C-alpha positions in Angstrom: -98.4 -80.3 59.4 -96.2 -77.5 58.1 -93.8 -76.0 60.7 -93.3 -72.9 58.5 -95.6 -71.2 56.1 -93.0 -71.4 53.4 -93.6 -75.2 53.3 -97.2 -74.7 52.1 -97.7 -74.8 48.3 -100.4 -72.1 48.5 -97.8 -69.7 50.0 -95.2 -70.6 47.3 -97.9 -69.7 44.7 -98.6 -66.5 46.5 -94.9 -65.6 46.5 -94.8 -66.0 42.7 -97.9 -64.0 42.1 -96.8 -61.2 44.3 -93.4 -61.1 42.7 -95.0 -60.9 39.2 -97.1 -57.9 40.4 -94.0 -56.3 42.0 -92.3 -56.4 38.6 -95.2 -54.3 37.1 -95.0 -51.9 40.0 -91.4 -51.1 39.1 -92.4 -49.4 35.9 -91.8 -45.7 35.9 -95.1 -44.9 34.0 -97.2 -46.8 36.6 -95.2 -45.1 39.4 -96.3 -41.7 38.1 -100.0 -42.7 38.7 -99.3 -42.6 42.5 -102.9 -43.5 43.6 -103.1 -46.6 41.4 -99.6 -47.6 42.3 -100.3 -47.3 46.1 -103.6 -49.3 45.8 -101.9 -52.2 43.9 -98.9 -52.1 46.2 -100.9 -52.1 49.4 -103.2 -54.9 48.3 -100.3 -57.0 47.0 -98.4 -56.6 50.3 -101.5 -57.6 52.2 -101.7 -61.0 50.6 -98.4 -62.3 52.0 -98.8 -60.4 55.3 -102.2 -61.8 56.1 -101.1 -65.3 55.2 -98.0 -65.1 57.4 -99.9 -63.5 60.3 -102.7 -66.1 60.1 -100.2 -68.9 60.1 -98.9 -67.7 63.5 -102.3 -67.6 65.1 -103.4 -70.4 67.5 -106.4 -71.9 65.7 -107.2 -73.1 62.2 -110.4 -70.9 62.3 -108.3 -67.8 63.0 -105.8 -68.8 60.2 -108.8 -69.2 57.8 -110.0 -65.7 58.7 -106.7 -64.1 57.7 -106.5 -66.3 54.6 -110.0 -64.9 53.7 -108.5 -61.4 53.8 -105.6 -62.5 51.7 -108.0 -63.9 49.1 -109.8 -60.6 49.0 -106.6 -58.7 48.6 -105.7 -61.0 45.7 -109.0 -60.2 44.0 -108.3 -56.5 44.5 -104.8 -56.8 42.9 -106.3 -58.5 39.9 -109.0 -55.8 39.5 -106.6 -52.9 39.9 -104.1 -54.6 37.5 -107.0 -54.6 35.0 -107.3 -50.9 35.6 -103.5 -50.5 34.9 -104.1 -52.4 31.7 -106.9 -50.1 30.7 -104.6 -47.2 31.4 -102.0 -48.8 29.1 -99.4 -49.5 31.9 -99.8 -53.2 31.3 -100.3 -55.1 28.1 -103.2 -57.4 27.5 -100.9 -60.5 27.6 -99.3 -59.3 30.9 -102.7 -58.7 32.4 -104.0 -62.1 31.3 -101.1 -64.0 32.8 -101.5 -62.1 36.2 -105.2 -62.6 36.1 -104.8 -66.3 35.7 -102.2 -66.5 38.4 -104.5 -64.5 40.7 -107.5 -66.7 39.9 -105.5 -69.8 40.6 -104.3 -68.4 43.9 -107.8 -67.4 44.9 -109.0 -71.0 44.1 -106.1 -72.5 46.2 -106.8 -70.1 49.1 -110.6 -71.0 48.9 -109.8 -74.7 49.1 -107.4 -74.2 52.0 -109.9 -72.0 53.9 -112.5 -74.8 53.5 -110.1 -77.4 54.8 -109.1 -75.3 57.8 -112.7 -74.5 58.7 -113.6 -78.2 58.6 -110.6 -79.3 60.7 -111.4 -76.9 63.6 -108.0 -77.4 65.2 -108.0 -75.1 68.3 -104.4 -74.9 69.5 -101.9 -74.9 66.7 -99.2 -73.1 68.7 -99.0 -75.5 71.5 -99.3 -78.4 69.1 -96.2 -77.2 67.2 -94.2 -76.7 70.3 -95.2 -80.1 71.8 -94.6 -82.0 68.5 -91.5 -80.6 66.9 -91.8 -82.9 63.9 -95.4 -81.7 63.4 -96.9 -85.1 64.2 -98.6 -86.4 67.3 -96.9 -89.3 69.1 -99.4 -91.8 67.7 -98.7 -90.8 64.1 -94.9 -91.0 64.3 -93.1 -93.9 62.7 -92.0 -96.3 65.4 -88.4 -96.4 66.3 -87.2 -99.9 66.0 -83.5 -99.2 65.7 -81.2 -101.1 68.1 -84.0 -103.3 69.4 -86.3 -100.5 70.5 -89.9 -101.3 70.9 -91.0 -98.2 68.9 -92.1 -96.2 71.9 -88.9 -94.8 73.2 -86.1 -93.0 71.4 -82.9 -95.0 70.9 -80.4 -94.9 73.8 -78.0 -92.1 73.0 -75.3 -93.5 75.4 -74.3 -96.4 73.2 
């Protein structure tokens, strides 16, 4: 279990996708179309924000709900980037690259959402605080150093 959202591959992919969209948003010509710029920027920001917020919630179902919003925001970014392409702010090649990245991210989010909904974990927050390494006691590797029986931590006084 990941202790930080940054450890999740889907989050790393989202960071790359959002950064590539941010690069387009820096263009002065697109900035002059304030409405389109605002729409793309807000949807792009929503992807990472919803992922991060969902990760901090206590249940997998709640996390999945916020990931669903992130997936929708990703779709919105792709659609509005196509509009930027139609208005000649983005080349066909630039749009195709971002559209593929967006579709890949949506697929990853969809798979992760399905996984979370099936797992049904109800108390992620207390689980993380009780198990600092992210694993329940029964899943941890036994500690057999210095003659230990695997159940107790090694004696720190020796």
